[in-house]
N, C-alpha and C positions, 0 to 999 in steps of 0.2 A: 341792806345792801344787796344788789342783784349780782348774779354770777359774773356778768361782764365786768363790773367794777371791781369785784373781788379778784378776778384773774389779772386785771390790769394792775391793781395795787400790788398783788403778789409778785408780778414780774418786775415792777418798779423797785420794790424793796430789795430784790436781788440784783439790782443794777443791770437788768436785762432790757433790751429794746422791746417796745410794744408795737406790734404790727396788727392793726385792726382786723385784717383778713385772717390772721392766725387764731384769733380768739375763739371762733366757733370750733375750729379743729382741736384746739387744746381742751375746750369744754367737752367735746365728744370723747376724747381720750380719757379724761378724768371720769366721765360718766361710765365708760366701759370698765375702768379699773374698779369703780365702786360696785358695779354689778357683780364683778368677779369676786370681790371681797365678801359680798353678801352670800353668794353661793358657797364659798369656802367656809363661812361661819355656820351655814346650815349643815354641811357635810365635812367636818374638819379632818376626818381620817380616810377620806375617799382615795387618797394617793397610796394608802397601805393595802387596799383591797386588790385582790387578783382579778384581772378582767376575765369575763366569761368568753370562751372561745368555742365555736361550733365548727367542726370540720366535716365537710362533705366527702364521704368515702370515694365518690366518683372522681373527685379532683385529685386524689392521691394516686390513682392508677395511671 
């Protein structure tokens, strides 16, 4: 089953209306979420690390 049919069937199962022009947008959002999950799996404790900050002494004057 291709992505378009999968999304359409998923919407229909939840009794949501299917707008054909929205299918690529929904696919794009789901793809972005999946990419983010892959990054989080590679670096699961990234949110616990302190960021590195460099301060230019000239800016403090």
